[in-house]
C-alpha positions as CSV (number, residue, x, y, z in Angstrom):
1,M,-33.7,15.6,15.2
2,S,-32.6,12.5,17.0
3,R,-29.0,11.5,18.2
4,T,-29.3,8.5,15.8
5,S,-30.3,10.6,12.6
6,L,-27.7,13.1,13.2
7,K,-24.9,10.3,13.5
8,I,-26.5,8.9,10.1
9,L,-26.7,12.2,8.5
10,V,-23.2,13.1,9.2
11,V,-22.0,9.6,8.1
12,V,-23.5,10.6,4.8
13,I,-21.8,13.6,4.5
14,I,-18.4,12.3,5.4
15,A,-18.7,9.5,2.7
16,V,-19.8,11.9,-0.2
17,S,-17.4,15.3,1.0
18,G,-14.3,12.3,1.4
19,I,-15.0,10.6,-2.3
20,A,-15.5,13.8,-3.8
21,G,-12.4,15.3,-2.2
22,A,-10.2,12.6,-2.8
23,V,-11.3,12.4,-6.9
24,L,-10.6,16.0,-7.2
25,W,-7.4,16.0,-5.4
26,F,-6.4,12.7,-7.2
27,A,-6.8,14.5,-10.3
28,S,-4.8,17.6,-9.1
29,Y,-8.1,19.6,-8.7
30,F,-6.7,20.8,-5.2
31,I,-9.6,22.2,-4.3
32,G,-10.4,19.0,-3.5
33,L,-8.5,19.0,0.0
34,V,-11.2,21.5,1.2
35,F,-13.8,18.4,1.2
36,V,-11.0,16.3,2.3
37,G,-10.6,18.4,5.6
38,L,-14.3,18.7,6.0
39,A,-14.7,14.8,5.9
40,L,-11.7,14.6,8.6
41,I,-13.3,17.4,10.8
42,L,-17.1,15.5,10.7
43,F,-15.2,12.1,11.0
44,F,-14.1,13.4,14.6
45,V,-17.4,14.9,15.3
46,H,-18.8,11.4,14.4
47,K,-16.0,9.9,16.8
48,R,-17.3,12.2,19.6
49,L,-21.3,11.4,18.9
50,S,-20.3,7.7,19.3
51,V,-18.7,7.9,22.6
52,K,-20.9,8.5,25.6
53,A,-18.5,9.2,28.2
54,D,-16.1,12.4,27.8
55,N,-13.3,10.4,29.1
56,D,-13.3,7.5,26.9
57,Y,-13.3,9.9,23.7
58,R,-10.6,12.1,25.1
59,G,-8.6,8.5,25.8
60,E,-9.4,7.4,22.3
61,L,-8.2,10.5,20.8
62,R,-5.1,10.6,23.1
63,K,-4.2,7.3,21.4
64,Q,-4.8,8.1,18.0
65,I,-2.7,11.0,18.4
66,S,0.1,9.5,20.3
67,T,0.0,6.9,17.3
68,L,0.5,9.7,14.7
69,L,3.3,11.4,16.8
70,I,5.9,8.6,15.9
71,P,6.0,8.4,12.6
72,L,5.5,12.4,12.2
73,A,8.7,12.6,14.6
74,G,10.5,10.2,12.2
75,I,9.8,12.1,9.1
76,V,10.9,15.5,10.9
77,I,14.0,13.8,12.1
78,A,14.9,12.5,8.8
79,V,14.2,15.3,7.0
80,I,16.7,17.5,9.5
81,I,19.4,14.7,9.2
82,G,18.9,15.2,5.3
83,G,19.5,18.8,5.4
84,I,22.3,18.5,7.4
85,L,24.0,15.8,4.9
86,M,23.0,18.2,2.1
87,L,25.1,21.1,4.0
88,A,27.9,19.2,4.6
89,T,28.3,18.4,1.0
90,G,27.6,21.7,-0.4
91,Y,24.0,21.8,-1.3
92,D,21.4,24.2,-0.4
93,P,18.6,22.1,1.5
94,W,16.0,24.6,1.7
95,A,16.1,25.0,-2.2
96,A,16.5,21.5,-2.4
97,Y,13.3,20.7,0.3
98,K,11.3,23.3,-1.5
99,A,11.7,21.7,-4.9
100,L,11.0,18.1,-3.3
101,F,8.1,19.2,-1.7
102,Y,6.9,21.4,-4.8
103,G,7.5,18.5,-7.1
104,G,6.2,15.7,-5.0
105,F,2.9,17.3,-4.0
106,V,2.0,20.2,-6.7
107,K,3.9,20.0,-10.0
108,N,4.2,16.3,-10.2
109,W,1.5,15.1,-7.8
110,H,0.1,13.2,-10.5
111,V,3.2,10.9,-10.7
112,S,3.0,10.7,-6.6
113,V,-0.5,9.4,-7.1
114,L,0.3,7.0,-9.7
115,N,3.6,5.7,-7.7
116,S,1.1,5.4,-4.7
117,V,-1.5,2.8,-6.5
118,P,0.9,-0.4,-6.3
119,L,2.6,0.6,-3.1
120,M,-0.8,0.8,-1.5
121,F,-1.5,-2.8,-2.4
122,T,1.9,-4.1,-1.6
123,G,1.4,-2.5,2.0
124,L,-1.8,-3.4,2.7
125,S,-0.5,-6.9,1.8
126,I,2.3,-6.9,4.3
127,A,0.4,-5.2,6.7
128,L,-2.2,-8.0,6.7
129,A,0.1,-10.8,7.1
130,F,2.2,-8.7,9.8
131,K,-1.3,-8.5,11.8
132,A,-1.1,-12.7,11.9
133,G,2.6,-12.5,12.9
134,L,3.7,-13.4,9.4
135,F,6.6,-11.5,7.5
136,N,5.3,-11.7,3.8
137,I,8.7,-10.5,2.0
138,G,7.7,-12.1,-1.3
139,A,5.1,-9.6,-2.2
140,E,7.0,-8.5,-5.1
141,G,6.8,-11.9,-6.7
142,Q,2.9,-12.1,-5.8
143,Y,3.1,-8.3,-7.7
144,Y,4.7,-10.0,-10.6
145,V,2.2,-13.0,-10.7
146,G,-0.8,-10.9,-10.7
147,A,0.9,-8.5,-13.5
148,M,1.5,-11.7,-15.5
149,A,-2.1,-12.9,-15.2
150,A,-3.6,-9.6,-15.8
151,T,-1.6,-9.4,-19.2
152,F,-2.5,-12.8,-20.6
153,L,-6.3,-11.7,-19.8
154,G,-6.0,-8.3,-20.9
155,I,-4.9,-9.6,-24.6
156,Y,-7.2,-12.8,-24.8
157,L,-9.9,-11.7,-22.7
158,K,-12.5,-10.5,-25.3
159,L,-15.4,-8.9,-23.4
160,P,-16.9,-5.4,-22.8
161,G,-14.9,-3.6,-20.1
162,I,-17.6,-4.1,-17.6
163,L,-17.3,-7.7,-17.6
164,A,-13.7,-7.8,-18.8
165,I,-12.2,-5.6,-15.8
166,P,-13.9,-7.3,-12.8
167,I,-12.8,-10.9,-14.3
168,I,-9.2,-9.8,-14.7
169,F,-9.2,-8.5,-11.2
170,I,-10.8,-11.4,-9.5
171,V,-8.9,-13.8,-11.4
172,S,-5.6,-12.4,-11.2
173,A,-5.8,-11.9,-7.4
174,A,-7.2,-15.5,-7.1
175,V,-4.0,-16.8,-9.0
176,A,-1.5,-14.5,-6.8
177,G,-3.1,-15.5,-4.0
178,A,-2.5,-19.2,-4.8
179,Y,0.8,-18.6,-5.7
180,N,1.4,-18.1,-1.9
181,F,-0.1,-21.6,-1.1
182,I,3.3,-23.5,-1.0
183,P,4.9,-21.0,1.4
184,A,1.6,-21.4,3.4
185,L,1.5,-25.0,3.4
186,L,5.6,-25.1,4.1
187,K,4.8,-22.9,7.3
188,V,2.1,-25.2,8.4
189,K,3.7,-28.6,7.9
190,T,7.3,-28.3,8.2
191,G,7.6,-24.6,10.3
192,A,9.5,-23.3,7.0
193,H,9.9,-19.5,7.8
194,E,7.8,-17.3,5.3
195,V,10.4,-14.9,4.8
196,I,12.7,-17.8,3.5
197,T,10.3,-19.3,1.4
198,T,7.9,-16.3,0.3
199,M,11.4,-14.4,-0.8
200,M,12.7,-17.8,-3.1
201,F,8.9,-17.6,-4.8
202,A,9.5,-13.7,-5.5
203,H,12.6,-14.7,-7.5
204,I,11.2,-17.5,-9.3
205,A,8.2,-15.0,-10.4
206,R,10.6,-12.2,-11.2
207,Y,12.7,-14.7,-13.7
208,L,9.5,-16.7,-15.1
209,S,8.3,-13.1,-16.4
210,S,11.3,-12.9,-18.8
211,I,9.8,-16.0,-20.4
212,F,6.6,-15.1,-20.4
213,I,7.3,-11.9,-22.1
214,R,9.0,-13.9,-24.7
215,G,5.8,-16.0,-24.9
216,M,3.3,-12.9,-25.3
217,G,4.9,-11.3,-28.2
218,G,8.4,-10.4,-26.7
219,D,10.5,-13.0,-28.8
220,P,13.4,-11.4,-30.3
221,N,13.2,-13.5,-33.5
222,T,9.9,-12.0,-34.2
223,S,9.5,-8.9,-32.4
224,K,11.7,-5.5,-32.4
225,H,10.5,-5.2,-28.8
226,A,12.0,-8.2,-27.2
227,Y,11.4,-6.8,-23.7
228,V,7.6,-6.0,-23.8
229,T,4.6,-7.9,-24.5
230,W,1.6,-7.2,-26.8
231,P,-0.5,-4.5,-25.4
232,I,-3.6,-5.5,-23.6
233,L,-7.2,-4.8,-25.3
234,E,-8.6,-1.3,-25.2
235,S,-11.7,-2.8,-23.3
236,S,-9.4,-4.4,-20.7
237,E,-8.3,-0.6,-19.7
238,L,-9.3,1.1,-16.6
239,P,-11.1,4.1,-16.9
240,R,-9.1,7.4,-16.6
241,F,-9.8,10.8,-14.8
242,Q,-9.6,12.6,-17.6
243,Q,-12.5,11.1,-18.9
244,F,-14.8,13.0,-16.3
245,L,-12.4,15.9,-15.2
246,P,-10.9,17.2,-18.3
247,N,-8.0,18.8,-16.7
248,A,-6.9,16.0,-14.9
249,N,-3.6,14.3,-16.2
250,Y,-4.0,11.7,-18.8
251,R,-2.5,8.9,-16.9
252,V,-4.0,9.0,-13.7
253,H,-6.5,6.3,-13.5
254,M,-9.4,4.8,-11.4
255,G,-6.8,2.1,-9.7
256,I,-6.2,4.8,-7.1
257,I,-9.9,4.7,-5.8
258,I,-9.9,1.2,-6.1
259,A,-6.8,0.7,-3.7
260,I,-8.5,3.2,-1.2
261,A,-11.5,1.2,-1.2
262,V,-9.8,-2.0,-0.8
263,A,-8.1,-0.4,2.3
264,F,-11.3,0.2,4.0
265,L,-12.3,-3.2,3.2
266,V,-9.1,-5.0,4.6
267,Y,-9.5,-2.3,7.7
268,Y,-13.3,-3.6,8.3
269,F,-12.3,-7.2,7.8
270,L,-9.7,-7.2,10.3
271,R,-11.7,-4.9,12.7
272,Y,-15.1,-6.1,12.5
273,T,-15.5,-9.6,11.1
274,K,-14.9,-13.3,12.9
275,Y,-12.1,-14.3,10.8
276,G,-10.2,-10.7,11.3
277,F,-10.6,-11.5,14.8
278,E,-9.0,-14.4,14.5
279,I,-6.2,-13.2,12.3
280,R,-5.2,-10.3,14.8
281,A,-5.6,-12.9,17.7
282,V,-3.1,-15.5,16.4
283,G,-0.5,-12.5,15.3
284,H,-0.6,-11.6,19.3
285,N,-0.3,-14.7,20.8
286,P,-0.6,-18.3,18.8
287,L,-0.4,-20.3,21.6
288,A,-3.4,-18.3,23.7
289,S,-5.3,-18.5,20.5
290,R,-5.1,-22.0,20.1
291,T,-6.2,-22.7,23.7
292,Q,-9.2,-20.6,22.6
293,G,-10.2,-23.0,19.9
294,I,-8.8,-20.6,17.6
295,S,-6.8,-22.6,14.2
296,V,-3.4,-21.4,14.1
297,S,-2.9,-23.4,11.0
298,A,-6.0,-22.1,9.3
299,N,-5.1,-18.5,9.9
300,V,-1.8,-19.0,8.6
301,Y,-2.8,-20.4,5.1
302,R,-6.1,-17.7,5.2
303,S,-3.4,-14.7,6.1
304,L,-0.9,-15.7,3.3
305,L,-3.5,-16.4,0.9
306,M,-5.0,-12.7,1.3
307,A,-1.5,-11.2,1.6
308,G,-0.8,-12.7,-2.1
309,M,-4.1,-11.9,-3.4
310,L,-3.6,-7.8,-2.4
311,A,0.2,-7.8,-3.7
312,G,-1.1,-9.1,-6.8
313,L,-3.7,-6.4,-7.3
314,A,-0.6,-4.2,-7.3
315,G,0.6,-5.7,-10.4
316,V,-2.9,-6.1,-11.8
317,T,-3.7,-2.0,-11.7
318,Q,0.0,-1.7,-13.2
319,I,-1.3,-3.2,-16.3
320,V,-4.6,-2.4,-16.8
321,G,-4.5,1.1,-15.0
322,L,-1.4,2.3,-16.5
323,D,1.2,0.4,-18.7
324,H,-1.2,-1.6,-20.7
325,K,1.7,-4.0,-21.4
326,F,4.1,-6.3,-19.5
327,F,7.7,-4.7,-19.3
328,E,10.9,-6.5,-18.5
329,N,11.5,-5.6,-14.8
330,L,8.0,-3.5,-14.4
331,N,9.0,-1.0,-12.2
332,A,10.3,-3.8,-9.8
333,G,10.5,-2.8,-6.4
334,Y,7.1,-2.0,-5.3
335,G,6.9,-5.2,-3.0
336,W,10.0,-4.3,-1.1
337,N,8.9,-0.7,-0.7
338,G,5.3,-2.0,0.3
339,I,7.3,-2.9,3.7
340,S,8.5,0.6,4.2
341,V,5.0,1.7,3.7
342,A,3.0,-1.0,6.0
343,L,5.8,-0.4,8.9
344,L,5.5,3.3,8.5
345,A,1.8,3.0,8.8
346,S,2.0,0.8,12.0
347,N,0.4,-2.0,10.1
348,H,-3.1,0.2,9.8
349,P,-4.5,-0.4,6.8
350,I,-6.0,3.4,6.4
351,G,-2.6,4.3,7.8
352,V,-1.2,2.8,4.3
353,I,-3.2,5.2,2.4
354,F,-1.4,8.1,3.5
355,T,2.0,6.4,3.8
356,S,2.0,4.9,0.6
357,L,1.0,8.5,-0.9
358,L,3.9,10.0,1.2
359,W,6.2,7.6,-0.5
360,G,5.0,8.2,-4.1
361,A,5.6,12.0,-3.5
362,L,8.9,11.5,-2.1
363,D,9.9,9.4,-5.5
364,A,8.2,12.1,-7.6
365,G,9.8,15.4,-5.7
366,G,13.2,13.4,-5.9
367,Q,12.7,13.6,-9.6
368,Y,12.0,17.0,-9.7
369,M,14.5,18.2,-7.2
370,A,17.2,16.5,-9.4
371,R,16.1,18.1,-12.4
372,T,16.1,21.5,-11.0
373,E,18.5,22.0,-8.2
374,Q,20.8,19.4,-9.4
375,T,20.7,17.7,-5.9
376,P,21.1,13.8,-5.9
377,N,18.3,11.8,-5.7
378,A,20.2,10.1,-3.4
379,I,19.2,12.4,-0.5
380,V,15.6,11.3,-0.9
381,E,16.6,7.3,-0.5
382,I,18.7,8.3,2.5
383,I,15.9,10.1,3.8
384,K,13.1,7.1,3.3
385,G,16.0,4.9,5.1
386,I,16.6,7.2,8.0
387,I,12.6,7.1,8.4
388,L,12.4,3.3,8.0
389,F,15.3,2.9,10.8
390,L,13.7,4.9,13.2
391,V,10.6,3.2,12.5
392,V,11.8,-0.4,13.4
393,A,13.9,1.0,16.0
394,R,10.5,2.0,17.6
395,Y,9.4,-1.9,17.3
396,I,12.7,-2.9,18.9
397,Y,12.5,-0.6,21.7
398,S,8.7,-1.5,22.0
399,Y,9.9,-5.4,21.8
400,L,12.8,-5.3,24.3
401,G,10.6,-2.9,27.0
402,N,7.8,-5.6,27.1
403,R,10.7,-8.4,27.6
404,L,12.1,-6.4,30.4
405,R,8.7,-6.0,31.9
406,R,7.7,-9.5,31.8
407,K,11.0,-10.6,33.4
408,K,10.5,-8.2,36.4
409,A,6.8,-9.4,36.7
410,L,8.7,-12.9,37.1
411,V,11.0,-11.7,39.5
């Protein structure tokens, strides 16, 4: 067998093993982890076959390991500090952490998966904007817009599911992306910072959602449930894992597979396409990009509109996959937490998959820990805060170090 044929065979096995393992794992069939592990091992084999020189392969491997070590070190340090806090306040850290990890990664794994789906989309939204040097802090608002559009279409779009679901995803994502047009326009034309404009638009969307609920079945004069819309049509609901894996939790839906597929698409777009290269170039150095003929303005529009679409998909999956109706507040916070997910993943689209699962597991495990060990769930929020602080500190240290090196070079 030739080297090329072997590489193709390895890629096929990686894809089949990874997809099958992920589906089983997300459905709480933990045998799926074996297939995921096999896919990871074969991935490194494929990387080795793709690199001709041993030194190139080893250098790339060292780079990947060093990238992983920094967030892992932050997680370990946060866990240690959390344990010290629990000891100081009279709680048993061993019992608490045992309940936390058992609840998040075993007992309530399905809750972790459900928590991670919207976080994956909002994390991708933040990460893509960061690649362009932009801070889409208003992902929460785009999440709401996507959810409202999906609810409206889900109620009134009377088509078979095979048509209705793709239409809902495409149209709702487009509406959420368009919601970021004015912040992008203000950024390009006036220099208004996207942190301010997208945050303002997030609050607008949040308060518009109450009016939307009233118009979609939540009128207190005519409804006993004033804080929720009519349910969407059954044909607009995403398929559930239980339909083909009987032992899966009845709430787990195909949104997790869609989110992972989108993460790989974003990675491919940023890494291997012309527009993705331009976005990364503008984020790295807008002045140098302009001198090379790359339009900074066009990439600001492109990045913020795409970021809005990704955040909107978080709201879409929450409606058509889990809730099937729009609730007041709608588990608000996924947009803000997407910032933490993206930063912990170093804005890497594939890394966002794992950090969103971790964040979802911490939330699910924290609830289980609070119920079984009576340990305050605030401990989990403290751990998450410490992790985020350490990750941000790394960026600050890197930024200050680069500035110092540039000053020394000028001297």
